[in-house]
C-alpha positions as CSV (number, residue, x, y, z in Angstrom):
1,M,27.7,173.2,203.8
2,V,28.9,176.2,201.7
3,K,26.0,178.0,200.2
4,I,26.9,179.6,196.8
5,L,25.5,182.1,194.4
6,V,27.0,182.0,190.9
7,A,27.1,185.2,188.9
8,G,27.5,184.6,185.2
9,F,26.0,181.2,185.5
10,S,25.0,180.9,181.9
11,G,28.5,181.5,180.5
12,S,31.1,178.8,179.7
13,M,32.9,179.1,183.1
14,G,29.6,179.6,185.0
15,Q,28.4,176.3,183.6
16,Q,31.6,174.5,184.7
17,V,31.1,176.0,188.2
18,L,27.5,174.7,188.3
19,Q,28.7,171.2,187.5
20,L,31.4,171.4,190.2
21,I,28.8,172.4,192.8
22,E,26.5,169.6,191.7
23,K,29.1,166.9,192.2
24,T,30.6,168.3,195.5
25,P,28.5,167.2,198.5
26,E,29.7,170.1,200.7
27,F,28.6,172.8,198.2
28,E,25.0,173.9,197.8
29,L,23.8,176.2,194.9
30,V,21.2,178.6,196.3
31,A,21.1,181.3,193.6
32,V,22.3,182.3,190.2
33,Y,22.6,185.7,188.6
34,A,22.9,187.1,185.0
35,P,21.4,190.3,183.5
36,Q,19.4,188.3,180.9
37,A,18.3,185.5,183.3
38,S,14.7,184.4,183.4
39,E,12.6,181.5,184.8
40,K,13.0,179.8,181.5
41,D,16.7,179.1,182.5
42,R,15.5,176.7,185.2
43,A,14.8,173.9,182.7
44,R,17.5,175.0,180.3
45,Y,20.3,174.7,182.9
46,N,18.6,172.0,185.0
47,L,18.3,174.3,188.1
48,K,16.5,172.9,191.1
49,E,13.3,174.5,192.3
50,T,15.0,175.8,195.4
51,V,17.6,177.8,193.4
52,K,16.7,181.5,193.1
53,I,17.2,183.1,189.6
54,Y,18.0,186.8,189.6
55,S,18.4,189.2,186.7
56,H,18.9,192.4,188.6
57,L,21.4,193.1,191.5
58,E,18.9,195.0,193.5
59,E,16.6,191.9,193.6
60,I,19.2,189.7,195.2
61,E,18.5,188.6,198.8
62,R,21.3,187.3,200.9
63,Q,21.0,183.5,200.9
64,A,24.6,182.6,200.0
65,D,27.8,182.6,202.0
66,V,29.9,182.9,198.8
67,W,29.5,184.9,195.6
68,V,31.3,183.3,192.6
69,D,31.9,185.7,189.8
70,F,32.5,184.7,186.2
71,T,30.9,187.7,184.5
72,T,32.4,190.5,182.4
73,P,35.1,193.1,182.9
74,T,32.5,195.9,182.8
75,A,30.3,194.3,185.5
76,V,32.7,192.7,187.9
77,Y,33.5,195.7,190.1
78,E,29.9,196.5,190.7
79,N,29.1,192.8,191.3
80,V,31.9,192.3,193.9
81,S,31.1,195.5,195.6
82,F,27.5,194.3,196.0
83,A,28.5,190.9,197.3
84,L,30.8,192.5,200.0
85,E,28.1,195.0,201.0
86,H,25.7,192.2,201.5
87,G,27.9,189.9,203.5
88,M,29.0,187.4,200.8
89,A,32.6,186.4,200.4
90,P,33.6,186.7,196.7
91,V,35.5,184.2,194.6
92,V,36.3,186.2,191.5
93,G,37.5,184.7,188.2
94,T,36.5,187.6,186.1
95,T,39.4,189.7,184.9
96,G,39.5,193.4,184.1
97,L,39.7,195.0,187.5
98,T,42.1,197.9,187.8
99,D,44.7,198.1,190.6
100,E,42.7,200.9,192.1
101,Q,39.4,198.9,192.0
102,V,41.1,196.0,193.7
103,Q,42.4,198.2,196.5
104,T,39.0,199.7,197.0
105,L,37.4,196.3,197.2
106,Q,40.1,195.1,199.6
107,A,39.3,198.1,201.9
108,L,35.6,197.3,201.7
109,A,36.2,193.7,202.6
110,Q,38.2,194.8,205.6
111,T,35.5,197.1,206.7
112,K,32.9,194.3,206.4
113,G,35.1,191.8,208.1
114,L,35.1,189.5,205.1
115,G,37.6,187.5,203.2
116,G,37.6,186.6,199.5
117,L,39.8,185.7,196.5
118,I,40.4,187.4,193.2
119,A,42.3,185.0,190.9
120,P,43.4,185.9,187.4
121,N,43.6,182.2,186.7
122,F,42.5,179.1,188.5
123,G,44.6,176.7,186.5
124,M,47.6,175.1,188.3
125,S,49.8,175.3,185.2
126,A,49.2,179.1,185.0
127,V,49.9,179.6,188.7
128,L,53.2,177.6,188.4
129,L,54.1,179.6,185.2
130,M,53.9,182.8,187.2
131,K,56.0,181.4,190.0
132,F,58.7,180.1,187.6
133,A,58.7,183.3,185.6
134,K,59.2,185.4,188.7
135,E,62.2,183.3,189.7
136,A,63.7,183.4,186.2
137,A,63.5,187.2,186.0
138,K,66.4,187.3,188.6
139,Y,68.7,185.9,185.9
140,F,67.0,187.0,182.6
141,P,65.8,190.6,183.0
142,D,64.9,190.9,179.3
143,V,61.5,189.3,178.8
144,E,58.3,189.5,176.7
145,I,54.9,187.8,177.2
146,I,52.6,186.4,174.6
147,E,49.1,185.4,175.7
148,M,46.6,183.6,173.4
149,H,42.9,183.3,174.1
150,H,39.6,182.5,172.3
151,A,38.1,185.1,170.1
152,D,35.3,186.0,172.5
153,K,37.6,187.2,175.3
154,K,36.7,190.8,176.0
155,D,39.8,192.2,177.8
156,A,43.4,192.4,176.7
157,P,45.9,191.7,177.9
158,S,44.6,188.7,179.9
159,G,44.5,189.0,183.7
160,T,47.0,186.2,183.9
161,A,49.5,187.9,181.5
162,L,49.3,191.1,183.4
163,S,49.7,189.3,186.7
164,T,52.7,187.5,185.3
165,A,54.3,190.9,184.3
166,K,53.7,192.2,187.8
167,E,55.3,189.2,189.4
168,I,58.3,189.5,187.0
169,A,58.6,193.2,187.8
170,K,59.2,192.3,191.5
171,N,62.5,190.7,190.5
172,R,63.5,193.0,187.6
173,L,64.7,196.6,187.4
174,P,62.6,198.5,184.8
175,H,64.7,199.1,181.7
176,H,64.2,199.6,177.9
177,Q,64.4,196.5,175.8
178,G,65.4,196.5,172.2
179,A,67.2,199.1,170.2
180,P,67.3,202.6,171.7
181,T,66.3,204.0,168.3
182,E,63.6,201.5,167.6
183,V,60.8,202.8,165.4
184,E,57.3,201.2,165.0
185,T,56.3,201.4,161.3
186,L,53.0,199.9,162.3
187,A,51.4,201.5,165.5
188,N,51.5,199.3,168.6
189,V,53.2,196.4,166.8
190,R,55.6,196.0,169.8
191,G,52.6,195.4,172.1
192,G,51.6,196.8,175.5
193,D,54.2,197.9,178.0
194,Y,54.3,197.2,181.7
195,Q,57.5,198.7,183.3
196,G,59.4,197.9,180.1
197,I,57.9,194.4,179.8
198,K,56.2,193.9,176.4
199,L,52.8,192.1,176.4
200,H,51.2,190.7,173.2
201,S,47.6,189.5,173.0
202,V,46.4,187.0,170.4
203,R,42.6,186.4,169.9
204,L,41.7,183.5,167.7
205,P,39.0,180.8,167.4
206,G,40.1,177.4,168.6
207,Y,42.2,178.7,171.4
208,V,41.1,178.5,175.1
209,A,43.9,180.0,177.3
210,H,47.6,179.9,176.7
211,E,50.7,181.9,177.7
212,Q,54.3,182.1,176.8
213,V,57.0,184.0,178.7
214,L,60.1,184.5,176.6
215,F,63.4,185.4,178.3
216,G,66.5,186.4,176.3
217,G,70.1,186.5,177.4
218,K,73.5,186.6,175.8
219,G,73.8,183.5,173.6
220,E,70.7,181.8,175.2
221,A,67.0,182.0,175.7
222,L,64.4,180.5,178.0
223,T,60.7,180.0,177.2
224,I,58.1,179.0,179.8
225,R,54.7,178.0,178.4
226,Q,51.4,176.8,179.8
227,D,48.3,175.7,177.9
228,S,44.7,175.2,179.1
229,F,42.9,173.1,176.5
230,E,39.6,172.7,178.5
231,R,37.8,175.1,180.9
232,S,37.3,172.1,183.2
233,S,41.0,172.3,184.0
234,F,40.2,175.5,186.1
235,M,37.8,173.7,188.4
236,G,40.4,172.2,190.7
237,G,41.5,175.7,191.6
238,V,37.9,176.9,192.0
239,K,37.1,174.0,194.3
240,V,40.1,174.9,196.5
241,A,38.9,178.5,196.6
242,L,35.4,177.6,197.6
243,E,36.7,175.3,200.3
244,K,39.0,178.0,201.8
245,V,37.4,181.3,201.2
246,L,35.3,181.4,204.3
247,E,38.5,180.9,206.4
248,L,40.1,184.1,204.9
249,D,40.1,187.4,206.8
250,Q,41.1,189.6,203.8
251,L,40.5,189.9,200.0
252,V,43.4,188.0,198.6
253,V,44.7,188.3,195.0
254,G,46.1,185.2,193.4
255,L,45.3,181.5,193.9
256,E,48.9,180.8,194.8
257,N,48.4,182.7,198.0
258,I,45.8,180.3,199.4
259,L,47.4,177.0,198.3
């Protein structure tokens, strides 16, 4: 039985995780955490009497083996640090961690003898998109990324898009794309830049999570696209992570690395 604490339980993804735990016999929900949580949430979210409800990190007692984090970019680093310090293996779906923060967390996990997973995306279609894009970059070094998410997403670019750029960069020599004398008549209209790869973020109501990777070559083009229409599509990847995280001996980045 894997004992689980869900941080960010009241959010859209947190609610999906609670449903996953409820219908998986080998998982047990022992605690939930959110800054605004209260005892009123027990009835609101149908939490059992045995489930602890926390609203402050310092109140949390270690009951769980695994800390699942679907919170906010501003809170995730402190949350995951707390989890590792208190002996809980993290499964992190919250984006917004910097490379330096990830490295610090990995060092802390090693010190504590814990494994864990940070996944920019738990959807299989997104994992495959990154894999295919990395391979295509060997043959099409000119590439741009467009990611489209719901209007409430707090960070840009998405963690998936940035991870895609990082994977592509492994097979692509950094170089300038477009005209050498290119001029932006509207600031930042060409998007963000990661080693010469342009990233564009769209935030609109009605979207969930979508990404396109556009490759251009002489006389031809290649587009790789993935669409997540429902948040429930991410739960297959979360289930795999919860099943395998206690077997890990390091803090791994990317769902593809534990499949």
